C-alpha positions in Angstrom: 30.3 -75.0 -41.1 31.9 -77.4 -38.7 35.0 -75.1 -38.6 32.8 -72.1 -37.7 31.1 -74.2 -35.0 34.4 -75.3 -33.5 35.8 -71.7 -33.7 32.7 -70.4 -31.9 32.9 -72.9 -29.1 36.7 -72.4 -28.7 36.2 -68.6 -28.5 33.3 -68.9 -26.0 35.4 -71.2 -23.7 38.4 -68.9 -24.1 36.5 -65.8 -23.2 34.8 -67.6 -20.3 38.1 -68.8 -19.0 39.7 -65.3 -19.0 37.5 -64.5 -16.0 38.5 -67.8 -14.3 42.3 -67.7 -14.6 43.1 -69.6 -11.3 43.5 -73.3 -10.6 41.3 -75.8 -12.4 40.7 -79.5 -12.6 39.6 -81.2 -15.9 37.5 -84.4 -16.0 39.5 -85.7 -18.9 43.0 -84.9 -17.8 45.0 -86.7 -15.1 46.1 -84.6 -12.2 49.9 -84.0 -12.3 51.5 -85.0 -9.0 48.2 -86.0 -7.3 47.9 -85.3 -3.5 47.3 -88.0 -0.9 43.6 -88.5 -0.2 43.2 -88.3 3.6 41.3 -91.0 5.5 38.2 -88.8 6.3 37.9 -88.0 2.5 38.3 -91.7 1.6 35.5 -92.5 4.1 33.2 -89.9 2.5 33.9 -91.2 -1.0 33.2 -94.8 0.1 29.7 -93.6 1.3 29.2 -91.8 -2.1 30.0 -95.0 -4.0 27.6 -97.1 -1.8 24.8 -94.6 -2.3 25.1 -93.5 -5.9 27.7 -95.5 -7.7 27.0 -99.1 -6.9 27.8 -100.1 -10.5 31.4 -98.8 -9.9 32.0 -100.7 -6.7 34.6 -103.0 -8.3 36.6 -100.1 -9.7 36.5 -98.4 -6.3 37.8 -101.3 -4.2 40.8 -99.1 -3.3 39.7 -95.5 -3.0 43.3 -94.3 -3.4 43.5 -95.9 -6.8 39.9 -95.0 -8.0 40.2 -91.3 -7.2 42.8 -88.6 -7.5 43.2 -85.2 -5.7 44.8 -81.8 -6.2 45.5 -79.3 -3.5 44.5 -75.7 -4.3 44.9 -72.5 -2.3 41.6 -70.9 -1.5 43.3 -68.0 0.2 46.5 -67.3 2.1 45.5 -69.5 5.1 43.1 -72.1 3.6 43.8 -74.9 1.3 41.3 -77.2 -0.4 41.5 -80.7 -1.8 39.7 -81.2 -5.2 38.9 -84.9 -5.7 37.7 -86.6 -8.9 37.5 -90.1 -10.2 40.3 -91.8 -12.1 38.0 -94.4 -13.4 35.6 -93.4 -16.3 32.9 -95.7 -14.6 31.9 -92.7 -12.5 31.7 -90.3 -15.5 29.6 -89.5 -18.5 31.2 -89.0 -21.9 32.4 -85.5 -21.1 32.1 -85.0 -17.3 32.8 -86.5 -13.9 31.6 -85.8 -10.4 34.0 -83.6 -8.4 34.2 -82.7 -4.7 36.0 -79.9 -2.9 37.1 -80.3 0.7 38.5 -77.5 2.8 41.5 -78.8 4.6 41.9 -77.8 8.2 44.9 -75.5 8.9 48.1 -77.1 10.2 48.9 -79.0 12.4 46.1 -81.4 11.4 45.9 -81.4 7.6 44.0 -84.8 7.5 40.7 -83.3 8.7 38.6 -82.2 5.8 35.1 -80.7 5.4 33.1 -80.9 2.2 32.4 -77.3 0.9 31.4 -78.0 -2.7 30.3 -80.9 -4.9 29.3 -81.1 -8.5 27.5 -84.3 -9.7 29.1 -83.8 -13.2 31.7 -81.3 -14.3 33.9 -81.2 -17.5 36.0 -78.5 -15.9 36.0 -77.1 -12.4 37.8 -73.7 -12.2 38.7 -71.4 -9.3 38.5 -67.7 -10.2 41.0 -65.1 -9.2 37.9 -63.2 -8.0 37.0 -63.9 -4.4 33.7 -63.6 -2.5 34.0 -63.5 1.3 37.6 -64.6 1.1 37.2 -67.7 -1.1 37.5 -67.9 -4.9 34.4 -68.1 -7.0 33.9 -71.5 -8.7 32.8 -72.2 -12.3 31.7 -75.6 -13.5 31.5 -76.0 -17.3 31.5 -78.6 -20.0 29.9 -79.8 -23.1 30.4 -81.0 -26.6 30.4 -79.3 -30.0 26.6 -79.2 -30.1 25.8 -78.2 -26.6 27.3 -77.0 -23.3 26.8 -75.5 -19.9 28.4 -73.2 -17.3 27.4 -72.7 -13.7 29.0 -70.2 -11.3 29.1 -70.4 -7.5 30.2 -67.9 -4.8 31.1 -68.5 -1.1 28.5 -67.4 1.3 30.6 -67.8 4.5 29.6 -71.4 5.1 29.3 -73.1 1.6 29.2 -72.4 -2.1 25.9 -71.1 -3.5 24.9 -71.0 -7.2 24.5 -67.5 -8.7 24.5 -68.1 -12.5 23.8 -70.9 -14.9 23.8 -71.1 -18.7 22.8 -74.0 -20.9 23.4 -73.6 -24.7 22.8 -75.5 -27.8 24.2 -74.8 -31.3 21.5 -73.4 -33.6 22.6 -73.9 -37.2 19.8 -71.7 -38.6 20.7 -68.7 -36.5 24.4 -69.6 -36.6 24.9 -69.1 -32.9 24.8 -70.8 -29.6 21.2 -70.4 -28.4 21.3 -70.1 -24.6 19.0 -70.2 -21.6 20.5 -68.1 -18.8 19.5 -67.8 -15.2 21.2 -65.3 -12.9 20.7 -64.5 -9.2 20.2 -60.7 -8.9 19.1 -59.0 -5.7 18.0 -62.4 -4.3 15.8 -63.2 -7.3 16.5 -65.5 -10.2 16.2 -63.7 -13.6 15.8 -66.0 -16.6 16.7 -65.2 -20.2 15.8 -67.7 -22.9 16.8 -68.0 -26.6 19.7 -65.6 -26.1 21.8 -65.9 -29.3 25.5 -65.9 -28.3 27.3 -65.0 -31.5 31.1 -65.2 -31.5 
């Protein structure tokens, strides 16, 4: 039974990731060759720590050591800086907060603007599919018994949520029982108790 559950979750995450084959950042993996975090981003993170992560203040004494960043290409002329904590103090058992800053075009790469944030993400993925010139974003995560997926698209100024799914393994039905909300024609459509068999 556990093998079936593990296989179901693995297949669900694999199928889901096929539509999001671009760059990604995982909460539980260190970033290889992390980028330098610019001063304006460090200042933003310091304010975040003061307002929402007071218990992690000691771990964040030096922002450059408490966080790590990865540069991703949003399109041919715009790069972004994805930032996540290095310290687990900021995280739950399977997810961490993540921020995405659009870096200004050269010659001033140290100016950054927050364009997306997730209070908790196990995996933040950038899709090959683009909306208004920027890749769609998927935030996902979970454990063997439950999980979630939320998708966002660029509206020209910021990322907006268009889809969310929360699922829990139902042993009796032998499937992931999901509650799905999707934005269609400006209205949220909700589907409950959807049985996602894999």
